[in-house]
N, C-alpha and C positions, 0 to 999 in steps of 0.2 A: 459123299462126303468128300472132303478137300483136304489135302496136305499141307502146313502151315508149318514156319517157323516163329517162335512166340518166346517172350520173355517172363517163364514162369516163376512167381513168388510162390516157393514151396511153404515157406511158415516164417512167422514175425521174426524179423531181423535177420534172415538170413537172405544173401545174394540172388539175384536173379539168376534163374539158368536157361539158357537159351535153349530149347529142347524143339525137337518135330512134334508137332500135334493134329489132332484131326478137329474140324470144324463142320459141323453138321450142313445139309442143305437147306436153305431159306425156304421156311415155310409162307403160307401165304401173304402175309404183311411185311415180310423181312427181307433185307437186301445184303448181299454179300458183297464185299469191299476189298481190292486189292489195296493195300495200304501203302503210300509210299512216305508220307512221314509223320510221326506222332509226338508232341509234346509231350513231356515232363511235368507234372503239376506238384504241390504240394502235397493235394491229396493222394495221389497215387504213393507216395514216399511216407504219408502218415498211415496209409493202409500197410505198407511193409512193414512198418515201424510197429505195429500193433495198436495203433494210438485209435484209428477211424475203423469201425467194423467192418468186414467185409470176412467172407469165409474165405480160408485157403485151405489146399493148396489153389490158386487161379491165375489168370492172367488179369492185368490191370492195363491203364491208358485209356485216355478218355479225351484227346484232342488230336485228331487227325484228319489226313487229308487222302484219298484215292481216288480209286476209279471203279466205277461199278462191274462187278464179275458175270453178277446173276442176281434174277430179283423173284421173288414169288410171285404167284397166280394174280392175286389182287392190289399189285403194287402201280400206282401210277405215278408217284411222287418224282420218279425218275427209271433211267432204262439202261441196260448193259452198254458199256461204253462212257458213258455220262462222268464227268467228276467230281466228286462230292467234298462237303465238311463233312464231319461229324462232330455231333454235338448230344445233349442230353437227350433223355429219351421221355416219351411221356404214352398215355393211354389212349389218348384223342376222344373220348367218351364219356369221362366223368364231367359234372357241372363246369370246375374250373377248366377242363381243355374247352368243351363247347363256349366256355366263355372268352376266348384268347388269352388266358393264363397258366399257359402248360405248367410252368414251375409252381405252380401249386397242386398240379396233379394228384388225387388220392392214392395215386400208386406209385410215385415218386419214390418213397425209400426203396419199393421194393425194385422197382425198374430201373434206379441209378445205382445204389448203394448196397442194402443189405441182402437182395437176394441171391445173386451168385446166379442165377437159372432162369427160364421163361416164367412168367407168371403161374403157368402150370404145373411149377416143379421139374419140368424136362431140362435137362443139361442141353448146352449148345457148344462143348468142348470136350476133348477126351485126349490124355496122354499117350503117349509112344504104347504103354502097356495094356490100351483100352481102359485105364480109370476114367471116371470124369473129373473134369476140371473145373472150376467155379469160373464163370464168363459173365458176358451182359455186364462188364462192370461201366456204368453209365450208358448202358444198353449199346455199347461196342467191344469192349475188351481190346483195344489198337495196339497195344506193345505186341503185335503178331504180322506177318505179310499178310494175314486175310483177319478181316473182321466182318462177326454177322450184326447187323444192326437192322433197324425197322425202316417204316417209310413216314415214320414221325422224327427219326434225328437226324436224315441226311440232306443236307442242302447242295444243291447244284451251285460251283463255281466255276470260273474261264478256267481255261488250258494254260494261260500263257504267263499265269502269276507263277513264282517259286513256292514250291510245296512246303519248305521251312519260314516262310513267312506267312502261309496261310493255316498250318498245321494249329498256332495257337487260338486261332480265333475262335474255334469250337468253346470254348472253356474261360481261360485266363484272360484275353481279350475282351469278348462277351461281356465279362464278370465286370470287369472294372471299368470297361466303356460304357457299358449299359446303366451301371449303379450312377453315374453321372448324368446320362442322357436320357434316360426312362426314369429314373426317380428322383434324385435330388434335384436336376433340372435348374442349377444356379441362374437367378435373374442378372439383370445389366446392373453392373456396378458392384456387384457382392463377391463375399469370399468363399474359396474353398481351401481347407485343410486335409491331405492324404496322409495318414499313418500309416506309413510301412510303404518302401519304394522298392517292390519286388514285382514279378509280371503285372499282378493285378493293378498295385497302387500306380506302375508307372501307366499302364495302360488308360487307368482314368485321368491321369494327368494329360496324356496325349487327348483324352475326349474333351476334359476341362477347356483345352484350348480352341476348339470349336466352341465353345459357347461365349457368352458376354461377360463373363465372370472377370474381374479386373484384378484380383490377386488368388493366384495359386500356389499356394502352401505345401513342401514336400516334408516330412517330418520321418527321420530315420536315423539308426545308428549306425550308419557303413558312409563314410565320406564321400566312396567312391559310386554309392549309389546316387546319392546327393548331387554329385557334380553330374551325372547322366540325368537326373529330374530338372537339372536347371536348363540344361541341352535342349530336354525335348519340350522346354515350354513351362517349368514353373518359376514363376515370379520371385518367388523365398523359399529357402530351405531354412530347415531347424535341425541340427545334431542332438539329436537326445543324449547322447553318451559325452557331450562335452557341457551340455547346459539344460536346465530343467526346461521342458519343453512348452509345460502351462505358461511360464512366465516370458519365454519366447513367444508364443502366439498373443499373448496381451500387449507385451509392447509393438509388435507388426500391426496391431488392429487398434491402436490407441486405449486400448482398455476395454474394446468394445464387445468382442469375442469373434468368432467367423460365424457367417450364415450357414454354413456347410462342411461337415466334417465326413471323412470315410475312413474306419477303420479296418485297414486288410492284414493287418500281421498276426491276430491271434492271440496276442499278448494283452491280460488284461489289466495290466497297469497301463499300456496305451489306450484300452478302450475307455478307463475311469479320465484318463487326462483329455480325451478327445468329449466327452460330454461337459468336462470342467469348462472348456475351452469355446463352446457353442455362445452365440448371443444368445439374447433374449427372444425365447421362440424359434432357435436354430433347429437345425435337423442332421440327425446322425444316422449316418447308414453304416451298418455293421457286417462285414464279408468274412473277416477274419474267423476260422474256424479251430480252437482250442478243443484238447481231448475231450470225448463225452463225457458230461458231468462238470465239466468247469461251470464256476459260478463267480460274479464280482459283484463288490459291492459300491452301492452310491449312497451320496450324500442325499436323502429323503428330503429334508428342507430346502435344498437348491434345486432338487427337482419341482417342488413347488413354487418356488420364487420366479426359476426361472422358465418355466413350461418349456423344455425340447421334446422334441420328437425325434425316437430313438428306434429306427426300422431295420430289423433283419433283412438283406438282401441275398437272395439267390439266382446267382447266373445273369444277374444285371435285370431281373424280371422282364426278359428278353422273349419275344414270340421269335423264334431262331429263322424261320421261313422269311420273316419280312427284316429281322434286324442286321441278320447275317451278310445278306447281300449288300445292303446299304453300308457298312464296316469294311466291306471288302473292295466296294466301288470307291470310299473315301482311302485306300491304301494304295488302290489303283492311280488315284490323282495325285499321292505325294502327301493328303493332310494327314494321313495316321502311318506315322512312319516305324511300324512296329519291327521291319528287319534291324532296328536299333538294341533289341532286346535280343536277339537269337545268336543262338550259338549251336550250326549242326555236328549231328556224330555219327559216324556209323554205328550201327543197329547193335554191332556185337559189341562195343564201348558203350554200353548201356552202364555199368556201374561205374565209370568214369564221368559219365552227364550226371547222373546221379549224385555223386559226391562234388563236383564241382556245384549243381544247384544248393547241396547242403551247406558248402561253404562261406556262399554267396559270390565265389567267382565268377559264375556267370546265372543271368537272370533269369532266361529261357533256353534251355536245352532241348533242343529237337533232333529226335533218332530219325535217321534217314534210311528206310526200309527197302528203299527202290531207287535205281540209279535214274535221274531225272536230267534234262538237258536246261532247265530253269534252273540250274543251283547256283545262289549267289552269295548266301551268307557265310561267314566263315565255319569251314569245318576243321574242326581239333584233330 
């Protein structure tokens, strides 16, 4: 076993506690990673608040980059010393995984959210008193200086790129960009409306710039986020706090509606607006996750009349081993400037980073767990 420092979520609503923990040795298909940087995602904060199910006490974190410290005897995807991104986990053996759709893995909930342990029930983390901690959050639990991942959720990346920019690729960037590039795929001349200008929504805006969509509309309540969306490539913005978003989108599209829409906020009002904003036969991708059990009311005759497609999108419908290297290369070439979203924080200031994320002051806080010579983003 190895010793690490971790931000432990002890109970819903309580602050993270930086503690010394023990991490199990990697088994046959597992990979031990020294974490350089980890992004804070809405899902991490939702679990800590008690809105998203995950057993506590435990270690969260699921957007990380680091260096492989050790591997199990059956690992071929990487080797010690290689730099890797950590992303969601999958079993690799079920029909969905075998068919190249790991986000539909039959073990996805247990491997990524609800389990808190290996599939066989064994723990991977223990606190200083020897009590088991729940881990394996999204197959990694990377709010720690060491994370135990698998050969299915590590993706090799270059050493010369800044850790704080790379970390969010494993979830937020992959999810937003993948929703546009893998699922919605706007055709030449079409319009796309993105509801919510957070990390996922703005990643979608960045990806939309790489398509032939001629109108990219960002919808949000925060004028600062809308200004950033315009800087990143949105052709139009709608301040939903200042006017009716549905009416604004109707005006922008000549009352035709948008061909594609993406709801990233988790607000059911925005979801209803997004459905209503679609053109006849338009497609809505739903990413935003409100608390479990949340329902939305829709105008059924309108659905029958306009024939929209509503698709739930998880992790950008990505095959990470193929998609993430492509996104990283786009970043290297300056075509996916995710550094515009990032602010880095020392690990011990995780509570400040979480507060800044909740308040909207920062789009994507990234915790720096190891010193790196490539640090470029602003450090608070």
